[in-house]
C-alpha positions as CSV (number, residue, x, y, z in Angstrom):
1,M,-43.1,-21.1,-36.3
2,G,-40.9,-23.9,-35.0
3,K,-38.5,-24.1,-38.3
4,R,-38.0,-20.8,-38.2
5,L,-36.8,-20.2,-34.6
6,W,-34.7,-23.7,-35.7
7,L,-33.3,-21.6,-38.5
8,L,-32.7,-18.7,-36.5
9,L,-30.5,-21.1,-34.1
10,V,-28.5,-22.3,-37.1
11,V,-27.7,-19.3,-38.6
12,L,-26.5,-18.2,-34.9
13,V,-24.0,-21.0,-34.0
14,L,-22.9,-20.7,-37.8
15,G,-22.4,-17.1,-37.2
16,Y,-20.5,-17.4,-33.8
17,G,-18.1,-20.4,-35.5
18,A,-17.5,-18.1,-38.3
19,T,-16.5,-15.3,-35.9
20,M,-14.3,-17.6,-33.5
21,A,-12.4,-18.4,-37.0
22,I,-12.1,-14.8,-38.2
23,G,-11.4,-13.3,-35.0
24,F,-8.8,-15.7,-33.9
25,K,-7.0,-16.9,-37.1
26,G,-3.4,-15.7,-35.7
27,E,-2.4,-14.4,-38.7
28,K,1.4,-13.1,-38.4
29,P,0.7,-9.1,-37.9
30,K,1.9,-7.3,-40.9
31,S,4.5,-4.4,-40.5
32,G,3.5,-1.7,-38.1
33,E,0.7,-3.9,-36.6
34,G,2.7,-6.0,-33.8
35,D,1.5,-3.2,-31.1
36,V,-2.0,-3.7,-31.9
37,K,-2.0,-7.5,-31.6
38,Q,0.2,-7.2,-28.4
39,E,-2.6,-5.4,-27.1
40,W,-5.5,-7.4,-27.8
41,F,-5.0,-9.3,-24.7
42,L,-4.3,-6.7,-22.4
43,L,-7.5,-4.8,-21.4
44,P,-8.1,-1.1,-21.2
45,N,-7.5,1.7,-18.9
46,S,-10.5,2.0,-16.9
47,E,-13.0,4.7,-17.1
48,S,-14.5,6.9,-14.2
49,V,-17.8,5.9,-14.0
50,I,-18.9,7.7,-10.5
51,K,-16.3,10.2,-8.8
52,T,-16.8,12.8,-5.6
53,D,-14.5,13.8,-3.0
54,A,-15.6,11.1,-1.1
55,G,-14.8,8.2,-3.5
56,E,-14.7,6.9,-7.0
57,M,-15.5,3.7,-9.3
58,R,-13.9,3.3,-12.1
59,V,-14.8,0.3,-14.7
60,V,-12.7,-1.8,-17.3
61,R,-15.6,-2.6,-20.1
62,S,-13.9,-6.1,-21.6
63,H,-13.6,-6.5,-25.2
64,G,-13.8,-10.0,-24.7
65,G,-16.5,-12.7,-24.7
66,R,-18.4,-13.9,-27.6
67,I,-22.2,-15.2,-28.4
68,F,-23.2,-17.8,-25.9
69,E,-20.0,-16.9,-23.9
70,K,-20.4,-14.8,-20.8
71,L,-18.8,-11.3,-21.0
72,L,-17.4,-9.6,-17.9
73,H,-16.2,-6.0,-16.9
74,I,-14.2,-5.2,-14.3
75,G,-14.8,-2.7,-11.4
76,F,-12.8,-0.9,-9.0
77,I,-14.3,1.0,-5.9
78,K,-12.1,3.4,-3.8
79,M,-13.6,5.0,-0.6
80,E,-12.1,7.4,1.8
81,P,-12.6,6.6,5.8
82,R,-16.1,7.3,7.1
83,T,-18.1,7.4,3.6
84,L,-21.2,5.8,2.2
85,F,-22.0,4.6,-1.2
86,L,-25.5,5.6,-1.5
87,P,-28.1,2.6,-1.9
88,L,-28.7,1.6,-5.8
89,Y,-29.5,-1.5,-7.5
90,L,-27.9,-2.4,-10.8
91,D,-29.0,-4.1,-14.0
92,S,-25.8,-6.5,-13.7
93,N,-24.2,-9.1,-11.2
94,L,-21.3,-8.0,-8.7
95,I,-19.1,-10.2,-7.4
96,L,-17.1,-8.2,-4.7
97,F,-13.5,-8.8,-3.5
98,I,-12.4,-6.9,-0.6
99,H,-8.4,-5.8,-1.8
100,A,-8.0,-3.4,1.1
101,G,-9.8,-2.4,4.2
102,Q,-13.3,-3.3,6.0
103,A,-16.8,-2.7,4.2
104,T,-20.2,-3.3,5.5
105,V,-22.5,-4.0,2.6
106,G,-26.3,-3.7,3.3
107,L,-28.4,-5.6,1.0
108,I,-31.9,-6.5,0.2
109,Y,-32.5,-10.2,0.4
110,K,-35.8,-12.0,0.1
111,D,-37.4,-8.5,1.1
112,H,-35.5,-8.1,4.2
113,M,-32.9,-5.5,4.7
114,V,-29.4,-7.4,5.7
115,E,-25.7,-6.5,6.6
116,R,-22.6,-8.3,5.9
117,E,-19.1,-7.4,7.4
118,L,-16.6,-7.8,5.1
119,K,-12.7,-7.6,5.1
120,N,-9.6,-8.3,3.6
121,G,-9.8,-11.4,1.2
122,D,-13.7,-11.5,1.5
123,V,-15.6,-12.4,-1.9
124,Y,-19.6,-11.4,-1.6
125,Q,-22.0,-11.7,-4.4
126,I,-24.5,-8.7,-5.2
127,P,-27.2,-10.1,-7.5
128,A,-28.8,-8.0,-10.4
129,G,-32.0,-5.8,-9.1
130,S,-31.2,-6.2,-5.6
131,T,-30.3,-2.8,-3.6
132,F,-27.4,-2.4,-1.6
133,Y,-25.0,0.5,0.0
134,I,-21.4,0.1,0.9
135,L,-20.4,1.5,4.1
136,N,-16.8,2.4,5.3
137,T,-16.7,3.1,8.9
138,E,-12.8,3.1,9.3
139,E,-11.7,6.5,10.8
140,S,-8.4,6.2,9.3
141,Q,-8.2,3.4,6.3
142,R,-9.1,3.6,2.6
143,L,-11.3,0.8,1.1
144,H,-10.7,-0.9,-2.1
145,I,-13.0,-3.2,-3.5
146,I,-12.6,-5.2,-6.9
147,C,-15.5,-6.6,-8.6
148,S,-16.4,-8.7,-11.5
149,I,-19.7,-6.9,-13.4
150,D,-21.2,-9.5,-15.3
151,P,-24.0,-7.8,-17.9
152,S,-25.8,-10.7,-19.3
153,E,-28.9,-9.8,-17.5
154,S,-28.7,-6.3,-18.9
155,L,-31.3,-5.4,-21.7
156,N,-28.7,-2.9,-23.1
157,M,-25.9,-6.1,-23.8
158,G,-22.5,-4.9,-22.9
159,T,-23.1,-2.1,-20.6
160,F,-24.3,-1.9,-17.1
161,Q,-26.6,0.8,-15.3
162,P,-27.1,2.0,-11.7
163,F,-30.1,3.0,-10.7
164,F,-30.1,5.4,-7.4
165,I,-33.1,4.9,-5.0
166,G,-33.4,7.7,-2.7
167,E,-31.1,10.5,-3.6
168,G,-31.7,14.2,-4.9
169,T,-30.7,16.0,-7.7
170,Y,-27.0,14.4,-7.9
171,P,-27.5,11.6,-8.4
172,T,-31.0,11.5,-9.4
173,S,-33.2,9.4,-7.7
174,V,-35.4,6.9,-10.0
175,L,-38.5,8.3,-8.2
176,A,-37.6,11.5,-9.7
177,G,-39.1,10.5,-13.1
178,F,-42.7,9.6,-11.8
179,G,-43.5,13.2,-11.1
180,S,-44.7,15.4,-8.2
181,E,-48.3,14.8,-8.6
182,T,-47.9,11.1,-9.1
183,L,-45.4,10.6,-6.3
184,S,-47.7,12.6,-3.8
185,T,-50.4,10.2,-4.5
186,A,-48.0,7.1,-3.9
187,F,-46.6,8.3,-0.9
188,N,-49.9,10.1,0.7
189,V,-48.2,13.4,1.2
190,S,-48.4,16.8,-0.3
191,A,-46.2,17.5,-3.8
192,S,-44.0,20.2,-2.1
193,K,-43.1,17.9,0.7
194,V,-42.0,15.1,-1.9
195,S,-40.1,18.0,-4.4
196,G,-38.2,18.8,-0.9
197,I,-36.9,15.7,-0.2
198,L,-35.9,14.6,-4.1
199,R,-33.9,17.6,-4.5
200,K,-32.0,17.6,-1.3
201,Q,-29.1,15.4,-1.6
202,Q,-26.5,17.0,-4.1
203,E,-23.3,15.6,-3.0
204,G,-22.8,12.7,-5.3
205,P,-23.1,8.8,-5.3
206,I,-20.5,8.5,-2.5
207,V,-20.5,10.7,0.7
208,Y,-19.0,11.3,3.6
209,L,-20.3,10.0,7.0
210,T,-19.5,13.1,9.0
211,H,-22.1,15.9,10.1
212,S,-20.4,18.5,8.5
213,H,-20.3,16.7,5.3
214,G,-23.4,14.6,4.7
215,S,-27.0,15.4,6.1
216,S,-29.2,13.0,4.3
217,I,-31.6,10.6,5.9
218,W,-29.2,8.0,4.7
219,T,-26.1,9.4,6.4
220,K,-28.1,10.0,9.3
221,F,-29.3,6.7,9.5
222,L,-25.8,5.3,8.9
223,L,-24.3,7.6,11.7
224,L,-26.1,5.4,14.4
225,E,-24.2,3.0,16.4
226,Q,-24.4,-0.2,15.1
227,Q,-26.5,-2.1,17.9
228,D,-29.2,1.0,17.3
229,R,-28.8,0.8,13.4
230,L,-29.4,-2.6,13.5
231,K,-32.9,-2.6,15.3
232,H,-34.1,-1.4,11.8
233,V,-32.0,-4.4,10.2
234,K,-32.6,-7.9,10.2
235,R,-29.7,-9.9,10.3
236,M,-30.8,-12.7,8.7
237,H,-28.9,-16.0,9.2
238,K,-29.9,-17.8,6.0
239,A,-29.0,-14.5,4.0
240,P,-25.5,-15.8,2.3
241,K,-22.2,-15.1,4.0
242,S,-19.2,-14.1,2.6
243,Y,-16.1,-16.1,1.8
244,N,-12.5,-15.6,2.1
245,I,-10.7,-16.7,-0.1
246,Y,-7.0,-16.2,2.1
247,K,-8.4,-18.8,4.3
248,K,-8.7,-21.4,2.1
249,S,-5.7,-24.0,1.6
250,P,-4.0,-23.5,-1.6
251,D,-5.3,-25.7,-4.2
252,F,-1.3,-26.3,-5.4
253,K,1.3,-25.0,-3.5
254,N,5.2,-25.5,-3.6
255,N,8.4,-23.6,-3.2
256,Y,7.9,-21.6,-6.0
257,G,4.4,-20.3,-5.6
258,W,0.6,-21.3,-5.2
259,R,-2.9,-20.9,-6.6
260,T,-6.3,-20.9,-4.9
261,E,-9.2,-21.5,-6.7
262,V,-12.9,-20.9,-5.4
263,D,-16.0,-22.1,-7.8
264,G,-19.7,-22.5,-7.1
265,S,-19.4,-26.3,-5.3
266,E,-17.5,-24.1,-2.4
267,Y,-19.6,-21.0,-2.5
268,K,-22.9,-21.4,-3.8
269,P,-23.8,-17.8,-4.9
270,L,-21.0,-18.0,-7.1
271,K,-22.7,-21.0,-8.8
272,N,-25.7,-19.0,-9.1
273,A,-23.6,-16.2,-10.7
274,G,-21.9,-18.7,-13.0
275,I,-18.9,-16.8,-12.1
276,G,-15.3,-18.5,-10.6
277,I,-12.4,-16.4,-8.9
278,F,-8.9,-17.4,-8.3
279,L,-5.8,-16.0,-6.9
280,V,-1.9,-16.7,-7.8
281,N,1.3,-15.9,-6.1
282,L,4.7,-16.4,-8.3
283,T,7.8,-15.9,-6.3
284,A,10.7,-14.0,-8.0
285,G,11.7,-15.8,-11.5
286,S,9.1,-18.3,-11.1
287,M,6.6,-19.5,-14.2
288,L,3.1,-20.5,-14.0
289,A,3.5,-23.4,-16.5
290,P,1.8,-23.3,-20.0
291,H,-1.5,-24.4,-19.5
292,L,-5.0,-23.8,-21.1
293,N,-8.4,-23.5,-19.3
294,P,-10.9,-26.0,-21.1
295,R,-14.0,-24.8,-19.2
296,A,-13.8,-20.6,-19.2
297,T,-12.1,-17.2,-20.3
298,E,-10.2,-15.9,-17.6
299,Y,-9.8,-12.1,-16.7
300,S,-7.1,-11.1,-14.1
301,I,-5.5,-8.2,-12.4
302,V,-2.2,-7.6,-10.8
303,L,-2.6,-6.8,-7.4
304,R,1.1,-7.4,-6.7
305,G,4.9,-7.1,-8.5
306,S,5.0,-7.6,-12.2
307,G,5.8,-10.5,-14.5
308,R,5.6,-11.5,-18.1
309,V,2.1,-12.6,-19.9
310,Q,2.6,-14.7,-23.0
311,V,-0.8,-15.7,-24.8
312,V,-0.4,-18.3,-27.9
313,Y,-3.2,-18.6,-31.0
314,P,-4.4,-22.0,-32.1
315,N,-2.3,-21.9,-34.5
316,G,0.6,-21.9,-32.9
317,T,1.6,-18.4,-33.4
318,L,2.4,-15.5,-30.3
319,A,-0.5,-13.6,-29.8
320,M,0.7,-11.5,-26.8
321,D,4.3,-11.3,-25.2
322,T,3.9,-8.4,-22.7
323,Y,5.1,-7.4,-19.2
324,A,2.2,-6.6,-16.8
325,K,2.6,-4.7,-13.4
326,E,0.7,-3.5,-10.4
327,G,-3.0,-2.8,-11.6
328,D,-2.6,-4.0,-15.4
329,M,-5.3,-6.3,-16.5
330,F,-5.3,-9.0,-19.0
331,W,-7.7,-11.5,-20.6
332,V,-7.3,-14.8,-22.0
333,P,-10.1,-16.9,-24.0
334,R,-11.2,-20.1,-23.2
335,Y,-8.8,-23.1,-24.8
336,F,-6.1,-20.6,-25.7
337,P,-2.3,-21.5,-24.5
338,F,-0.6,-19.2,-21.9
339,C,1.5,-19.0,-19.4
340,Q,2.5,-16.0,-16.5
341,I,6.3,-15.9,-15.3
342,A,7.3,-13.6,-12.4
343,S,10.1,-10.7,-13.1
344,K,13.4,-11.8,-11.5
345,S,13.5,-9.2,-8.8
346,E,9.9,-9.5,-7.4
347,P,6.8,-11.9,-7.2
348,F,3.9,-11.8,-9.2
349,K,0.4,-11.9,-7.5
350,F,-2.6,-11.6,-9.5
351,L,-6.5,-12.0,-8.9
352,G,-8.8,-13.9,-11.5
353,F,-12.5,-14.0,-12.5
354,T,-13.4,-17.1,-14.6
355,T,-16.6,-17.4,-16.7
356,S,-17.8,-20.6,-15.4
357,S,-18.2,-21.4,-11.7
358,H,-17.5,-25.0,-12.5
359,K,-14.0,-26.3,-11.1
360,N,-11.8,-25.1,-14.2
361,R,-9.5,-28.1,-14.1
362,P,-6.6,-26.3,-16.2
363,Q,-5.0,-28.4,-18.6
364,F,-1.0,-28.2,-18.3
365,L,1.3,-28.5,-21.4
366,V,4.7,-28.7,-19.6
367,G,5.7,-29.9,-16.2
368,A,5.5,-33.4,-14.1
369,N,1.7,-33.1,-14.5
370,S,1.5,-32.3,-17.9
371,L,-1.0,-34.0,-21.0
372,L,2.2,-35.1,-22.4
373,H,2.8,-37.8,-19.4
374,T,-0.8,-38.9,-20.1
375,L,-0.3,-39.5,-24.1
376,N,1.4,-42.6,-25.3
377,N,4.8,-42.0,-26.0
378,L,5.0,-43.7,-29.0
379,E,2.2,-41.7,-31.2
380,L,3.7,-38.7,-29.2
381,A,6.9,-39.1,-30.6
382,D,5.3,-39.8,-34.0
383,A,3.7,-36.3,-34.0
384,F,7.2,-34.9,-33.0
385,G,8.9,-36.7,-35.7
386,V,11.4,-37.9,-33.1
387,S,12.3,-41.1,-31.5
388,K,10.1,-42.5,-28.3
389,K,13.5,-42.5,-26.5
390,R,14.2,-39.0,-26.9
391,I,10.4,-37.8,-26.3
392,R,10.3,-39.2,-23.0
393,R,13.8,-37.7,-21.8
394,L,12.2,-34.0,-23.2
395,I,8.9,-34.6,-21.2
396,N,10.9,-36.3,-18.2
397,A,13.5,-33.9,-17.5
398,Q,10.9,-31.3,-15.8
399,H,10.5,-32.9,-12.2
400,E,8.2,-30.1,-11.2
401,S,4.6,-29.4,-11.8
402,V,2.1,-26.5,-12.7
403,I,4.6,-23.7,-10.8
404,L,8.1,-24.2,-12.1
405,P,11.3,-22.5,-11.2
406,L,13.5,-20.1,-13.0
407,S,15.9,-21.8,-15.4
408,S,19.4,-21.3,-15.4
409,L,20.5,-23.7,-18.1
410,T,22.1,-22.8,-21.5
411,D,22.3,-24.7,-24.5
412,D,26.0,-25.7,-23.7
413,D,24.8,-26.6,-20.2
414,D,22.2,-29.2,-22.1
415,K,25.1,-31.0,-23.8
416,K,26.9,-31.4,-20.6
417,N,23.8,-32.4,-18.8
418,K,22.8,-36.4,-19.5
419,V,19.4,-36.1,-18.5
420,F,18.6,-33.3,-21.5
421,A,20.9,-34.8,-23.9
422,F,18.5,-36.1,-26.7
């Protein structure tokens, strides 16, 4: 039995290596195939999985991820003012990011119901299997949530499944599958009372919190004033709190932009989920220097502005060079070199999720802090086939690090400028 298990593991590892080699060999596209290669690292358009008059949830199902590597989907939840996302649980872990508006999230934590008030920039985890609801109590502002969906605990790999608790015919409660006789015995009430309750809700998974729209027991409960509602809800001090990414000082900042990252050492729920989150803001025309992430795959969503995204294959050929605008999503596999360049006319701001909760420590290939400065100049010169003096001038020409300014130099300027004369 032990030998069979060992052989199975060997086959899986070899298969994974072959898949990586075949899937990312970086061959130059044949005629007519360029668009296919360019689009590989752009995530597809989102599909609607839940939609009512009161709100919608859309999901982008990622085609990234490999054996032994986490797969992430990206979800978008939009809720109208005074609405409720009915109680449910998922077979996947969620990391919520409040993009706009304010939300009240109710969650069962260690057999107790707790609530958390979330605002713009807050990050919050909902573990797989935990029942929760989302409430937008604002009178006039819509709620926009971006979330990572980790289906690693799902029985059906690559998908996620919602399970609604106390609803009716739309959505159907998971209780409805047991039949009236079973539920009558379990609840110790008549079968007619059970069926009457399970058929009452017909307004969909997201409902309005007004007496004219919603009439379920959930909407009536949530229409109570907060002080009255909290008599039924335990606000546990030990329950995980949210983390506001905007309140953290940027990990790097200069005149050309900033980058902020939150990992598991700063917010423990991220450690439990094995997910990291980051925000990057580039001023118009600036560049996040060519770099690679040695720890994780990155999934990014453009929040504002537009810019250029370049990804390079391991063999040194260009994998993608495209413009991304607000709402676009792209992903970059672990180890793959890439860079982002803001448009000359507007800034470029994007949110990202990583498949590791450890500090990612990106390795920069260009800039004052690049790994080229760390390498021995003699070996580096031999690698490029040029003199040591020439390679030193090349790597010392850029005085900025991480986020670089727009260069206006031309070949003629290089010839006139001694710093760039090789």
